[in-house]
C-alpha positions in Angstrom: -16.7 -21.4 -11.6 -13.9 -22.3 -14.7 -14.5 -25.3 -16.5 -11.7 -27.7 -15.9 -11.0 -30.4 -18.3 -9.0 -33.6 -17.0 -7.5 -35.5 -19.9 -5.6 -39.0 -18.9 -7.6 -40.4 -16.2 -5.5 -42.6 -14.2 -3.7 -42.5 -10.5 -2.8 -38.9 -11.0 -6.1 -37.8 -12.2 -7.8 -39.7 -8.9 -5.7 -38.1 -6.5 -6.0 -34.5 -8.3 -9.6 -34.4 -8.3 -10.5 -33.6 -4.7 -7.6 -30.9 -5.0 -10.1 -29.5 -7.9 -13.3 -29.5 -6.7 -14.8 -26.6 -5.3 -12.4 -24.9 -7.6 -13.5 -25.7 -10.4 -16.2 -27.2 -12.3 -14.5 -30.6 -13.3 -15.2 -32.8 -16.6 -13.0 -35.5 -17.2 -12.2 -37.5 -20.3 -13.1 -41.3 -20.1 -12.6 -43.8 -23.1 -13.8 -46.5 -20.8 -17.9 -46.6 -20.5 -17.3 -48.9 -17.3 -15.6 -45.7 -15.9 -18.2 -43.0 -16.3 -19.7 -44.0 -12.7 -16.5 -43.8 -10.9 -16.0 -40.5 -12.0 -19.5 -39.1 -11.8 -20.2 -40.0 -8.5 -16.4 -38.3 -7.2 -17.9 -35.0 -8.3 -16.5 -34.9 -12.0 -18.9 -34.9 -15.0 -17.3 -37.7 -17.8 -16.9 -37.0 -21.2 -16.9 -40.3 -23.2 -14.3 -40.1 -25.7 -11.1 -41.9 -26.9 -8.1 -39.7 -27.7 -6.5 -42.6 -30.7 -10.1 -42.0 -32.1 -10.0 -38.0 -33.1 -13.6 -38.5 -34.4 -14.7 -38.9 -30.5 -13.4 -35.6 -29.4 -15.8 -33.3 -30.8 -17.8 -32.6 -27.5 -14.9 -31.1 -26.1 -14.3 -28.3 -28.4 -14.9 -24.9 -26.7 -15.5 -27.6 -23.4 -13.4 -25.7 -20.8 -11.1 -23.1 -19.9 -8.6 -24.9 -18.2 -7.1 -28.0 -19.3 -4.8 -30.8 -16.8 -3.3 -33.0 -20.1 -1.7 -36.0 -18.3 -2.4 -38.9 -20.7 0.6 -40.6 -22.2 1.7 -40.6 -25.9 0.4 -44.2 -27.7 2.8 -46.6 -27.0 2.0 -47.2 -31.2 0.6 -45.7 -33.9 -2.2 -46.9 -36.0 -0.1 -48.9 -38.1 1.7 -50.5 -35.2 5.2 -49.1 -35.4 6.6 -48.4 -32.1 9.4 -46.6 -33.1 6.6 -44.0 -34.1 8.3 -40.0 -32.8 4.7 -38.7 -33.2 2.5 -37.7 -30.5 -0.9 -38.3 -32.0 -2.8 -38.4 -28.9 -1.9 -34.7 -28.0 -1.9 -33.7 -32.0 -6.1 -34.8 -31.8 -6.2 -33.0 -28.4 -5.2 -30.4 -29.5 -7.0 -30.3 -33.2 -10.2 -30.6 -30.9 -9.6 -27.9 -28.7 -8.9 -25.7 -31.7 -12.3 -26.2 -33.0 -14.2 -24.5 -30.4 -15.2 -20.8 -30.2 -11.8 -19.8 -28.5 -9.0 -21.8 -27.2 -8.1 -22.8 -23.4 -7.0 -19.8 -21.2 -4.5 -22.9 -19.6 -3.0 -26.0 -20.0 -0.9 -27.8 -17.8 0.7 -30.7 -19.0 2.7 -33.9 -17.2 5.8 -35.0 -19.4 8.5 -36.7 -18.8 12.3 -36.6 -17.7 13.1 -39.0 -20.4 13.3 -36.1 -22.9 17.1 -35.1 -21.3 18.4 -38.5 -22.4 21.2 -39.7 -20.8 23.1 -36.9 -19.1 26.0 -39.4 -17.3 24.8 -38.4 -13.8 25.2 -34.5 -14.2 22.6 -32.2 -11.9 20.1 -31.2 -14.8 18.0 -28.4 -14.3 15.5 -26.9 -17.2 18.0 -25.1 -19.3 19.2 -28.4 -20.4 18.4 -29.0 -24.0 16.6 -32.1 -24.7 18.7 -35.3 -26.3 15.7 -37.9 -26.1 17.5 -41.5 -27.1 14.1 -43.6 -27.1 11.3 -43.7 -29.3 8.8 -42.9 -26.0 10.8 -39.6 -25.2 10.8 -38.8 -28.6 6.7 -38.4 -28.7 7.3 -36.7 -25.3 9.4 -34.0 -27.3 7.3 -33.6 -29.5 4.2 -33.3 -27.7 5.9 -30.2 -25.5 6.6 -28.9 -29.0 2.9 -29.1 -29.8 1.9 -27.3 -27.0 4.5 -24.7 -26.8 3.8 -24.1 -29.9 0.0 -23.1 -28.7 1.6 -21.3 -26.4 2.9 -19.3 -28.7 -0.9 -17.8 -29.6 -1.6 -17.2 -26.0 -2.8 -20.4 -24.0 -0.5 -20.5 -20.9 1.2 -23.4 -21.2 3.2 -25.3 -18.3 4.8 -28.6 -19.1 6.1 -30.6 -15.6 8.7 -33.1 -16.4 8.3 -35.7 -13.9 10.8 -38.3 -13.4 10.2 -42.1 -12.0 6.7 -41.9 -10.1 6.0 -44.0 -6.6 3.4 -44.5 -4.1 2.6 -47.1 -1.5 0.9 -48.8 -4.7 3.8 -48.2 -6.9 6.5 -49.5 -5.6 9.4 -52.4 -7.2 8.0 -54.7 -4.9 6.8 -57.3 -7.7 10.5 -56.8 -9.2 12.0 -57.5 -5.9 10.1 -60.7 -5.3 11.4 -62.1 -8.8 14.6 -61.1 -7.9 15.4 -58.8 -11.3 18.8 -58.4 -11.0 20.1 -54.3 -11.3 23.9 -52.7 -11.9 26.4 -53.0 -9.6 27.2 -49.7 -7.6 30.1 -48.3 -10.2 28.4 -49.2 -13.3 25.0 -47.9 -11.6 22.9 -44.8 -12.9 21.5 -42.0 -11.1 17.8 -42.4 -11.0 14.7 -39.5 -10.0 11.9 -39.8 -7.9 8.3 -37.7 -7.2 5.6 -39.2 -4.7 2.4 -39.2 -6.8 0.8 -37.3 -4.1 3.4 -34.8 -4.5 3.1 -34.4 -8.5 -0.5 -34.2 -8.0 0.4 -31.1 -5.7 2.8 -29.5 -8.0 -0.2 -29.7 -11.0 -2.6 -27.7 -8.9 0.4 -25.5 -8.1 1.2 -25.0 -12.0 -2.8 -24.4 -12.8 -2.1 -21.5 -9.6 1.6 -20.2 -10.7 2.7 -22.2 -13.7 4.0 -19.1 -16.3 3.5 -19.2 -20.0 6.0 -21.6 -21.9 7.6 -22.9 -18.9 8.9 -25.9 -18.4 9.6 -27.3 -14.5 11.1 -30.7 -13.8 9.0 -32.4 -11.5 11.2 -34.1 -8.8 11.9 -34.5 -4.7 15.6 -33.8 -3.6 17.1 -37.6 -3.6 20.4 -38.3 -5.2 20.2 -41.7 -5.5 20.9 -44.8 -7.6 18.7 -47.2 -9.0 20.0 -50.4 -7.4 20.1 -48.0 -4.1 16.6 -47.1 -4.4 15.9 -51.4 -5.1 17.7 -51.9 -1.4 16.1 -49.3 0.4 12.5 -50.7 -1.0 13.3 -54.1 -0.2 15.0 -53.3 3.4 12.2 -51.3 4.1 9.7 -54.2 3.6 12.0 -57.1 4.0 12.7 -58.3 1.0 15.7 -59.9 -0.3 17.9 -57.5 -1.8 18.2 -58.3 -6.0 21.5 -59.6 -7.2 24.0 -57.2 -8.9 25.6 -57.3 -12.1 28.3 -55.2 -14.6 26.7 -53.5 -17.3 28.5 -56.2 -19.4 26.3 -58.9 -17.7 23.3 -57.3 -17.7 23.1 -56.8 -21.6 23.3 -60.5 -21.7 20.9 -61.6 -18.9 18.4 -58.5 -18.9 16.0 -57.5 -21.9 15.9 -54.3 -23.9 13.2 -52.4 -21.7 15.1 -53.5 -18.8 18.2 -52.0 -20.1 16.9 -48.8 -21.6 16.1 -47.9 -18.3 19.9 -48.2 -16.8 21.3 -46.9 -20.1 20.1 -43.0 -18.8 21.8 -41.4 -15.7 20.7 -37.8 -13.9 20.4 -35.9 -11.4 17.5 -33.4 -11.8 16.8 -30.3 -9.8 13.8 -28.5 -9.1 15.0 -25.0 -7.6 12.7 -23.4 -10.4 9.4 -25.5 -9.7 10.1 -24.8 -5.2 10.4 -20.8 -6.3 8.1 -20.2 -8.8 5.0 -22.9 -8.5 5.9 -22.4 -4.1 5.9 -26.1 -3.8 6.5 -27.6 -0.4 7.1 -31.3 -0.8 5.4 -33.9 1.4 7.7 -36.3 0.5 10.9 -34.4 0.0 13.2 -37.4 -0.4 12.2 -41.0 -1.6 13.6 -42.7 1.6 10.6 -40.4 3.2 8.0 -41.7 0.8 9.1 -45.3 1.0 9.1 -44.9 4.8 5.7 -43.9 4.7 4.4 -46.9 2.4 5.6 -49.2 4.7 3.3 -47.3 7.5 0.5 -47.4 5.7 0.6 -51.2 4.6 1.2 -51.7 8.3 -1.9 -49.5 9.1 -4.1 -51.5 6.8 -2.9 -55.1 8.2 -4.0 -54.0 11.6 
């Protein structure tokens, strides 16, 4: 049985683990000692290490033939600069893996669709050039380039570019309750989505079918604007719709971080993933996933 290392043990990793057990001997890179028991009790072998502390990564050299890299880049570098465009976590991870007797055979990396930047609402496939507009997107591009360089050395590297990930516990409920405004329809941006369960499914498919140095858009089939998404969740969960602002009003009233998510518009297509990864989504449209989340919440209340 091949050994598989999960790097970045958050929500997607937890959804992924049951799908991997029985097919791989699973190791999980964990930086919080309090999480060791969680992963051990669920069938993985935890490895205590921290991607921000490269000296702690010695144990993973040559540990696994397969790596699933789910860890985001650091928000800031060691000097505290949020503007740094390098993903030092990926850099140190790959350096540690390279110290083994042999490189991993395969790596699947979860990136972000933010690397495309603003596409003015155009439909985008994987041939679209990257145009990152934020430091965090530049860090993702840096990670992709590091990994694709490794792919040219014989490692099968598959990259999934995921948009907004949602799930029953990852909906904008708090934002709706706070009444944080969205853009009016004429100024609004197209946004893209993938249910967390479907992203876990795509990750497993990439482990089996992903091609070498290949990019895949990991999104559903929805074409929906940001404000429409907020309205969809509000209506389904019986919450007030948020107010709408013009772009000029939003620049005066919203934070720079909030505005940054309202400055990029694109409509991703996922035909390559459907064809090559043979993926069939459980939630083909965000409407389906939100409805399922509402049904799950109601069932828990019974």
